[in-house]
N, C-alpha and C positions, 0 to 999 in steps of 0.2 A: 169102306174102311173096316177090317174084320174086328175092331175093339171097338168100334164106334158105340154101338150097345152097351158096352159093359163101361165106356166112358161116362156116356151119359147119364147112366144108371148111379155109378158113383158118384158123381156129381151132385146128383139130385139128392142122395139118399146123406150126402156131406153138408149139402145144404140145409136139409132139415135139423142135422145137430148142431150146426155153427149158430143157427136161430139163440139155442139153450147158452152154449158157451158163450155168446154176447150178449146176452141178459144177464147172465153170472157175472160177467165182467162189469157191465154198466151200471150192475148195484154192488160192485166192490165185492163180490163173493168170489174170492180167487180161488180161494180151495175147491170148492164146487166146480167153478170151470175146469181146473185141471185134471179133476175127476171125471167129468166128460170127456177131455181130451184121451185120457188112458182107455176110456170106453170104445173111442174111435180106434183109436191104435189097435182093442185087441178084437173088437167085434166086426168092424167095418174094413179094416186091412188084414186082420191075422195076423200081427208081427206085435213084438214086446217095445212097449213104451218106452219102459226105462231103459232097457240096451237100446233104443235110438237116442236117448236123452245122452247117453255116455259115449257116442259116436262119433269119429269126425266127419267131416262129409262124404270122403270118398269111400270110409268105411261103411256108411248108410249105403251108399250106390252098388258096394259088393254085396252087402245083405241082401239088398232089393233083387239083385240078379236071381235069387233063388226063386222069385215070382215067378219067371220065365217071361212071356209077351205083356204082362200088366205091371211090370216093373215102374213104369215112366208114367203110368196114371196115379200108382200107388207114390212116385215122388211127388206129384203136386200137392196130394193131399199133405202128405206127409210135412212138404215145405211148408204148407198153410199154417198146420200146427206148429210148427218150430215159430213161425213169424209170430203166432197169435202169443205161446209161452215167454219169446223174447218180451214183447208190449208189457204183459202181465208183471214180469219180472222188471221193467222199468217203472212199471207202475207203482210196485212195492219197495223197489230199491236204487232206482236211478240206472242209470244208462252205464252197466257195470261189465265185466267181461264177460258173465254168462250171459246176458244179454246180447253182446257185440258175437260171442260165439254160436249161439243159436241163429242170429240174423246171417251168419256168414252159412252157416250148414241151409239155411233156407233159400238163400240166393243161388247156392250151387246145386241143390237139387231145381229149382226153377228153372233154370237155364239150362241144364243138362235133358228135363224134358222137352220144353221148348227145341232143342236141338233135335233132339229124336224126332219129331214128327209135327206137321204142321198143324193137323187136327188139335193138337194140345195146346196149342198157341192162345188159350181163352181170354178174352180181353181182364175179366177179372183178375185173371193171374198176373197178367201182365202189368195191369197196373199194381198189385202187391209189390210185384218185382220192383219196379220204379220206386215205390217207397222206400222198400229196403235199401237199394244203392244211395237215395237220396239220406239216407241215415248213416251208412257204413262206408261208403267211397274211398273217404279219406284216410279209413283205417286200413285200408286192404293193402297189404304188401306180401302177400304171397303169390308169386309169378303164375302161378297153375287157375289161380280165382282171378286174376287180372286177365288170362285168358279167356277164361268164361265170360266177364264183359265184354272182352272183344265182340267174339261173338252174338253176346246177347245184344249189342249196340247196331252191330249189322242186321238181327233180324226185326228189330225196331225200328229200321230205317234212319239210323242217327250217324250216319255215315262218319262225320266230322270226328265223334265224339269215338266211332270205333276207330279212328286212325290214329287219334291221341294217344288211346292205349298200347294199338300195335307198336309205335314209337315207342313208348314205355320201356315194352316188350323187347325191342331191336336193342335200345341201350344196354337193356339187363341182358343179353345174349339167349333169350328164351329157345329152346330147342325149335329147330327149323322153322322159326318164325319169319324167316325171310321167303321163306316156301311158301308158307299161309299169306305172307302179305299180299305177295304176288297173286295168288289164286283170288284174294280178295279184291283186288284193285281190277281182276281179267271181269268177276262177276259184277263189278258196279259197270264197267264199259257197258255192261248189256242192258244195264236201266236204261230207262228214258231221261231225257237232259229234266224233264220236271221232277222224278223220283231223285234226282242226283243235288239239284238247287234244295228240296225239301229237306232234305237229308246234309245239306252246308256243303257240301263239297263238289263244285261244279266239274263237268269233263275235265277242261281244260287241267286241273289240280290233280284229278285221277290220272289222266296221261303222264304228267309229269313227275307223281309219286312212283306211278310203276316203272317207270323210266330209270328211276333213282333206285328203286328194288333190284331190277336188272342188273345194273351196272355193280349193285353189291355181291349179288350174286355169281358175278362174272370174276 
């Protein structure tokens, strides 16, 4: 993979800075932790941290496209930084709108990166994404972020959870969701029975759901 060396270098450098950030957080030196985060934005990523904080998830994504081929690697790091900022906000002021907004942005950027390339699906970032979902899933009301959840649960092999979100999106008439659902079930039919059982969606149910989707498309 042509970006593999860059990914490893970026994650290695980021890991060193994370230790400093977590040290400050553990000692309740939140301002110092945020200062370290600003340095990561500026020196490691070459982006404006203040600008990132004031953008929506889709705006951040468009902004990072200026980075070219390193867009999704940077997305991972920014997602992690936003998650930490949300956690700091929680520690200081509780689970408020600012924390929720930052969690949403982090979730979107994580999933977008995972969706882009398999090599970005590192376990540490997947676990961080799982943590965010456990915090915010009940608050998600935007269809486009629900669609990202649908994508993520398939990536994670949580096929029944992906199907639950798919049904929500169908009920909400999300654009082209029936076609996306049909493609989803066809991909599942290529999985082993063992994989489908692990994902809590046996093959018989996949066939039934695919048939339902195809009937709706007709």
